C-alpha atoms as one frame of an Amber mdcrd trajectory, in Angstrom:
protein
  46.837-193.638-124.559  46.014-192.664-120.687  49.157-190.534-120.844  47.109
-188.155-123.863  43.452-188.435-122.241  45.278-187.271-118.951  47.226-184.287
-121.152  43.708-183.483-122.415  41.810-183.575-118.914  44.154-181.145-117.660
  44.136-179.039-120.127  40.367-178.479-120.479  40.856-178.189-116.747  42.793
-175.461-116.957  41.360-174.013-119.515  38.121-173.802-117.515  39.289-172.553
-113.886  41.396-169.962-116.390  38.058-169.006-117.907  36.019-168.852-114.545
  39.112-166.594-113.104  39.141-164.479-115.968  35.115-163.849-115.948  35.375
-163.181-112.014  38.306-160.547-112.344  36.450-158.714-115.197  34.899-155.779
-114.041  30.987-154.956-115.122  30.369-153.748-118.626  30.092-154.166-122.139
  33.886-156.005-122.703  32.679-158.727-120.276  30.388-160.295-122.440  32.850
-160.538-125.293  35.607-161.831-123.114  33.149-164.573-121.913  32.394-165.320
-125.244  36.016-165.384-126.389  36.993-167.883-123.603  33.848-169.899-124.159
  34.428-170.501-127.563  38.404-171.340-126.657  37.278-174.150-124.107  34.503
-175.710-126.129  37.854-175.736-128.891  39.631-177.664-126.412  36.885-180.100
-125.953  36.581-180.816-129.411  39.522-180.764-131.086  40.671-184.935-130.124
  37.292-186.232-131.231  37.394-183.904-134.631  40.892-185.825-134.999  39.098
-188.969-134.094  36.439-188.637-137.763  39.258-187.927-139.911  39.447-183.818
-140.068  42.572-182.264-139.192  40.711-178.552-138.848  41.091-178.862-134.832
  44.046-176.332-135.297  42.034-174.542-138.150  39.096-173.301-135.147  41.799
-171.457-133.166  43.375-169.574-135.751  39.793-168.498-137.091  39.257-167.317
-133.932  42.185-165.659-133.548  42.011-163.910-136.724  38.765-162.479-136.575
  40.128-160.634-133.045  42.647-159.596-135.042  40.564-158.152-137.537  38.157
-156.680-135.139  40.994-154.661-133.182  42.573-153.301-136.539  39.079-151.843
-137.379  37.876-150.414-133.979  40.565-148.602-131.652  40.456-148.483-128.283
  39.936-144.945-128.859  36.853-145.998-131.381  35.438-148.276-128.483  35.711
-145.419-125.999  33.672-143.631-128.197  31.410-145.977-129.205  30.492-146.731
-125.613  30.188-143.049-125.001  27.414-142.644-127.475  25.836-146.307-125.892
  25.916-144.588-122.145  24.661-141.217-123.727  21.645-142.860-125.153  20.572
-144.959-121.731  21.174-141.844-119.815  18.881-139.688-121.958  16.037-142.379
-122.238  15.991-143.147-118.808  15.923-138.921-118.220  12.729-138.551-120.767
  10.940-141.177-119.054  11.860-139.676-115.630  10.760-136.428-116.465   7.765
-137.243-118.234   6.400-139.263-115.385   7.767-136.256-113.086   5.628-134.499
-115.197   2.270-136.404-115.491   2.178-136.465-111.617   0.477-133.008-111.931
  -0.202-132.791-115.910  -1.677-136.086-116.911  -1.773-135.612-120.574   1.433
-135.323-121.498   2.283-137.327-124.690   6.069-137.318-124.567   9.038-135.446
-123.810  12.014-134.752-124.912  14.877-133.418-123.780  18.380-132.158-124.453
  21.616-132.867-121.958  24.991-131.812-121.564  26.659-134.916-123.780  30.552
-134.202-123.009  32.204-136.207-120.170  34.606-134.285-119.898  32.163-131.304
-119.088  31.748-131.067-115.325  27.667-130.621-116.053  27.870-133.235-118.138
  24.347-134.552-117.681  22.547-131.501-116.672  19.490-130.776-118.721  19.717
-127.891-121.042  16.445-128.153-122.483  13.274-129.852-122.718  10.383-130.119
-125.528   6.973-131.213-123.829   4.030-132.288-125.959   1.180-131.644-124.630
  -2.626-131.386-125.921  -4.035-128.898-123.444  -4.170-125.220-122.986  -1.982
-124.962-119.672   1.258-124.813-122.233   2.322-121.385-119.917   1.432-123.108
-116.955   3.580-126.299-118.006   6.703-123.879-119.806   6.714-122.188-116.225
   6.424-125.104-114.168   8.943-127.205-115.882  11.648-124.230-115.859  11.645
-124.011-112.152  10.688-127.940-111.210  14.428-128.386-113.863  16.401-125.277
-112.697  15.737-123.950-116.542  15.193-120.535-118.568  11.615-120.525-119.455
  13.175-120.144-122.839  14.413-123.576-122.395  11.252-125.336-122.250   9.223
-125.858-124.964   5.250-127.225-124.481   3.425-127.936-127.737   1.379-129.813
-129.670
């Protein structure tokens, strides 16, 4: 009995240390939270496993098998290339949102009534111009559309035709 308890404690300790080290070694990013989740479930399964056996259920090994099946299914549905494409889309969407907010904030310092800004930028990760603004659409209810167009074009290094101002 004491031997089994010692093995149980060693297993939990080893899994916890392994999980902590794996989380510390993982770089920041979207995959980190998935690794933390899987390791947390693994530790939880190891902790609960003996209690399931004590209460008469033999499903102790079943949880780990279900987790392994879920990981296999996820890998089969999403290849590394699919994950990379999803990550590129998330990065581009976040970058676009921040870019629009900053440009609107910048332009409203000079023209207060700007309602919204929509920006098109280079989204090709392999292009050296990635993230560069290609065009801007500005919603402005006032009558200074020409001045705003000229100002925005000069401010962001665009041709005036690349900046559209409307109501």
